[in-house]
TORKOL-4160 file (C-alpha; in steps of 0.2 Angstrom, whole numbers, padded with zeros to 4 digits, m for minus):
84
<pt num="1" X="m0082" Y="m0159" Z="0083"/>
<pt num="2" X="m0081" Y="m0141" Z="0079"/>
<pt num="3" X="m0069" Y="m0134" Z="0066"/>
<pt num="4" X="m0065" Y="m0120" Z="0078"/>
<pt num="5" X="m0049" Y="m0124" Z="0088"/>
<pt num="6" X="m0049" Y="m0123" Z="0106"/>
<pt num="7" X="m0036" Y="m0113" Z="0116"/>
<pt num="8" X="m0026" Y="m0129" Z="0118"/>
<pt num="9" X="m0027" Y="m0134" Z="0100"/>
<pt num="10" X="m0016" Y="m0124" Z="0088"/>
<pt num="11" X="m0023" Y="m0121" Z="0071"/>
<pt num="12" X="m0016" Y="m0131" Z="0057"/>
<pt num="13" X="m0024" Y="m0122" Z="0042"/>
<pt num="14" X="m0027" Y="m0104" Z="0038"/>
<pt num="15" X="m0043" Y="m0098" Z="0030"/>
<pt num="16" X="m0037" Y="m0085" Z="0017"/>
<pt num="17" X="m0054" Y="m0076" Z="0017"/>
<pt num="18" X="m0050" Y="m0070" Z="0035"/>
<pt num="19" X="m0036" Y="m0059" Z="0027"/>
<pt num="20" X="m0038" Y="m0042" Z="0017"/>
<pt num="21" X="m0033" Y="m0041" Z="0000"/>
<pt num="22" X="m0019" Y="m0030" Z="0005"/>
<pt num="23" X="m0013" Y="m0043" Z="0018"/>
<pt num="24" X="m0013" Y="m0056" Z="0004"/>
<pt num="25" X="m0003" Y="m0045" Z="m0007"/>
<pt num="26" X="0010" Y="m0042" Z="0007"/>
<pt num="27" X="0011" Y="m0061" Z="0010"/>
<pt num="28" X="0013" Y="m0063" Z="m0009"/>
<pt num="29" X="0027" Y="m0050" Z="m0011"/>
<pt num="30" X="0036" Y="m0053" Z="0006"/>
<pt num="31" X="0032" Y="m0070" Z="0011"/>
<pt num="32" X="0021" Y="m0077" Z="0025"/>
<pt num="33" X="0033" Y="m0071" Z="0038"/>
<pt num="34" X="0031" Y="m0053" Z="0033"/>
<pt num="35" X="0026" Y="m0047" Z="0050"/>
<pt num="36" X="0041" Y="m0055" Z="0058"/>
<pt num="37" X="0053" Y="m0048" Z="0046"/>
<pt num="38" X="0045" Y="m0031" Z="0047"/>
<pt num="39" X="0046" Y="m0032" Z="0066"/>
<pt num="40" X="0065" Y="m0037" Z="0065"/>
<pt num="41" X="0068" Y="m0023" Z="0053"/>
<pt num="42" X="0059" Y="m0010" Z="0064"/>
<pt num="43" X="0069" Y="m0016" Z="0079"/>
<pt num="44" X="0085" Y="m0015" Z="0069"/>
<pt num="45" X="0080" Y="0003" Z="0064"/>
<pt num="46" X="0076" Y="0007" Z="0082"/>
<pt num="47" X="0093" Y="0001" Z="0088"/>
<pt num="48" X="0102" Y="0011" Z="0075"/>
<pt num="49" X="0092" Y="0026" Z="0080"/>
<pt num="50" X="0097" Y="0024" Z="0098"/>
<pt num="51" X="0115" Y="0022" Z="0093"/>
<pt num="52" X="0114" Y="0038" Z="0082"/>
<pt num="53" X="0106" Y="0048" Z="0096"/>
<pt num="54" X="0119" Y="0042" Z="0109"/>
<pt num="55" X="0133" Y="0046" Z="0096"/>
<pt num="56" X="0125" Y="0064" Z="0093"/>
<pt num="57" X="0125" Y="0067" Z="0112"/>
<pt num="58" X="0143" Y="0062" Z="0114"/>
<pt num="59" X="0148" Y="0073" Z="0099"/>
<pt num="60" X="0138" Y="0088" Z="0107"/>
<pt num="61" X="0147" Y="0085" Z="0123"/>
<pt num="62" X="0164" Y="0084" Z="0115"/>
<pt num="63" X="0160" Y="0100" Z="0105"/>
<pt num="64" X="0156" Y="0109" Z="0121"/>
<pt num="65" X="0172" Y="0104" Z="0129"/>
<pt num="66" X="0182" Y="0109" Z="0113"/>
<pt num="67" X="0173" Y="0126" Z="0112"/>
<pt num="68" X="0177" Y="0130" Z="0130"/>
<pt num="69" X="0195" Y="0125" Z="0127"/>
<pt num="70" X="0196" Y="0137" Z="0112"/>
<pt num="71" X="0189" Y="0151" Z="0123"/>
<pt num="72" X="0201" Y="0147" Z="0137"/>
<pt num="73" X="0216" Y="0148" Z="0124"/>
<pt num="74" X="0209" Y="0164" Z="0117"/>
<pt num="75" X="0208" Y="0172" Z="0134"/>
<pt num="76" X="0226" Y="0166" Z="0138"/>
<pt num="77" X="0232" Y="0173" Z="0121"/>
<pt num="78" X="0223" Y="0190" Z="0124"/>
<pt num="79" X="0231" Y="0191" Z="0142"/>
<pt num="80" X="0248" Y="0187" Z="0135"/>
<pt num="81" X="0246" Y="0200" Z="0121"/>
<pt num="82" X="0240" Y="0213" Z="0132"/>
<pt num="83" X="0248" Y="0211" Z="0150"/>
<pt num="84" X="0240" Y="0222" Z="0163"/>
């Protein structure tokens, strides 16, 4: 029988020589689930970025409405101060 698992047999051991020195250092520093943790972190960052972009869009729209309201009030004030 071969040591290479078939597609239906999950691997039960890991040959550390299959990993680069950098990967091994990463495992040592952050644990064997480093890739999973990094993925979760990147997904959290992406969610936060999407939220920030949406908040920025909302604030820009509100800014535009307020600028228009200020302009309209300034125009009304000018018309009141200088009746034709």
